[in-house]
C-alpha positions in Angstrom: -5.5 22.5 30.3 -8.5 22.9 32.5 -11.5 20.5 32.3 -13.7 23.4 31.2 -11.3 24.3 28.3 -11.2 20.6 27.2 -15.0 20.3 27.3 -15.3 23.5 25.2 -12.8 22.3 22.6 -14.6 18.9 22.4 -17.9 20.7 21.9 -16.3 22.7 19.0 -14.9 19.5 17.6 -18.3 17.9 17.7 -19.8 20.8 15.8 -17.0 20.9 13.3 -17.2 17.1 12.6 -21.0 17.2 12.1 -20.8 20.2 9.8 -17.9 18.7 7.9 -19.9 15.5 7.3 -23.0 17.4 6.1 -20.9 19.5 3.8 -18.5 16.9 2.4 -20.7 13.8 2.6 -18.1 11.9 4.6 -16.8 11.9 8.2 -13.7 13.9 9.2 -11.1 11.2 9.8 -10.0 10.4 13.4 -12.1 12.9 15.2 -14.8 10.5 16.4 -12.2 8.6 18.4 -10.9 11.7 20.2 -14.4 12.8 21.0 -15.4 9.3 22.3 -12.2 9.1 24.4 -13.1 12.4 26.1 -16.8 11.3 26.6 -16.0 7.9 28.0 -13.5 9.4 30.5 -16.0 12.1 31.5 -19.2 10.0 31.7 -17.7 6.9 33.3 -15.4 8.8 35.7 -12.2 7.3 34.3 -8.6 8.5 34.6 -6.9 9.1 31.2 -3.4 7.6 30.6 -0.6 8.8 28.5 -1.0 7.8 24.9 2.4 6.1 24.9 1.2 3.5 27.4 -0.3 1.3 24.6 -3.1 -1.2 24.8 -5.5 0.9 27.0 -6.7 4.5 27.1 -7.9 4.9 30.7 -8.0 3.5 34.2 -11.1 3.0 36.3 -10.2 4.2 39.9 -13.5 2.9 41.2 -12.6 -0.6 40.2 -9.0 -1.0 41.3 -7.5 0.7 38.3 -8.9 -1.6 35.7 -7.3 -0.9 32.3 -9.8 0.2 29.7 -9.5 0.2 25.9 -11.9 2.8 24.4 -13.5 2.3 21.0 -16.0 4.5 19.1 -18.6 4.3 16.4 -20.7 7.1 15.0 -24.0 5.8 13.8 -25.3 8.0 10.9 -28.0 5.6 9.7 -29.6 3.2 12.3 -31.1 1.1 9.5 -27.6 0.1 8.2 -26.5 -3.3 9.6 -23.1 -4.7 9.9 -21.4 -1.6 11.2 -18.0 -2.5 12.6 -15.8 -1.2 15.4 -12.1 -0.8 15.1 -9.9 -3.8 15.8 -9.4 -4.7 19.4 -5.8 -4.8 20.4 -5.8 -8.4 21.6 -2.1 -8.6 22.1 -2.0 -5.6 24.4 -2.6 -5.4 28.2 -6.2 -4.3 29.1 -9.0 -5.6 31.2 -12.1 -4.4 29.3 -13.2 -2.5 26.2 -15.8 0.2 26.2 -17.6 1.2 23.0 -19.0 4.7 22.8 -21.9 5.0 20.3 -22.5 8.5 19.0 -25.3 10.0 16.9 -24.9 12.1 13.7 -24.1 15.2 15.9 -21.2 13.2 17.5 -23.1 13.2 20.8 -22.8 9.9 22.8 -26.1 8.1 23.3 -24.8 4.7 24.7 -21.7 3.2 26.1 -21.2 -0.6 26.2 -18.5 -2.5 28.1 -17.2 -5.9 27.5 -14.7 -7.9 29.6 -11.5 -9.2 28.1 -12.5 -12.8 28.8 -15.9 -12.5 27.2 -14.4 -11.0 24.1 -11.7 -13.6 23.8 -14.2 -16.4 24.3 -16.3 -15.1 21.4 -13.2 -14.6 19.2 -11.9 -18.1 19.9 -15.3 -19.7 19.1 -15.9 -17.6 16.0 -15.3 -19.0 12.5 -15.0 -15.5 11.2 -11.4 -14.4 10.4 -12.4 -10.8 11.2 -13.6 -11.8 14.7 -10.5 -13.8 15.3 -8.5 -10.7 14.6 -10.5 -8.6 17.0 -12.8 -6.9 14.5 -16.3 -7.1 15.7 -19.7 -5.6 14.6 -21.4 -3.1 16.8 -24.3 -5.5 17.2 -22.0 -8.4 18.3 -20.2 -6.1 20.8 -23.6 -5.1 22.3 -24.6 -8.8 22.7 -21.3 -9.7 24.3 -21.1 -6.6 26.6 -23.4 -4.7 28.9 -24.8 -1.2 28.8 -22.6 0.9 31.0 -24.2 4.3 30.2 -27.2 5.6 28.3 -28.2 9.2 27.4 -31.8 8.2 28.1 -31.1 7.1 31.7 -28.4 9.5 32.7 -29.4 13.0 31.7 
């Protein structure tokens, strides 16, 4: 499939996901992760890997093929606190995790990156059972990581 065709399909998926949420009052399961995966690869100039690889979703050719696990979170209400990201696969091989934050239209507005060592350091020190299992809040991930891309600074 060509890059243009993939971009067009993702655009349609974004629109469908946003319309579905408005009509049904809940998100369409699984779609935000697929959109985020596409966006992270495109915006950060990553190389996708086969889904069967396990542990990571892309490689960064600009940084010696670093293995990147991609996570997503769609933020529908900025005033809600405690929003969580999916569990980080701590037992799998990867070098860093990127978190794609999307708005209610499923458009990316920020991408954060955190190194494996930084995440494990927090998980080891944490008294939270959730954190020890690799389930972090969006706010905590932003504190641990660094801003890798922003819609406001990259348009």
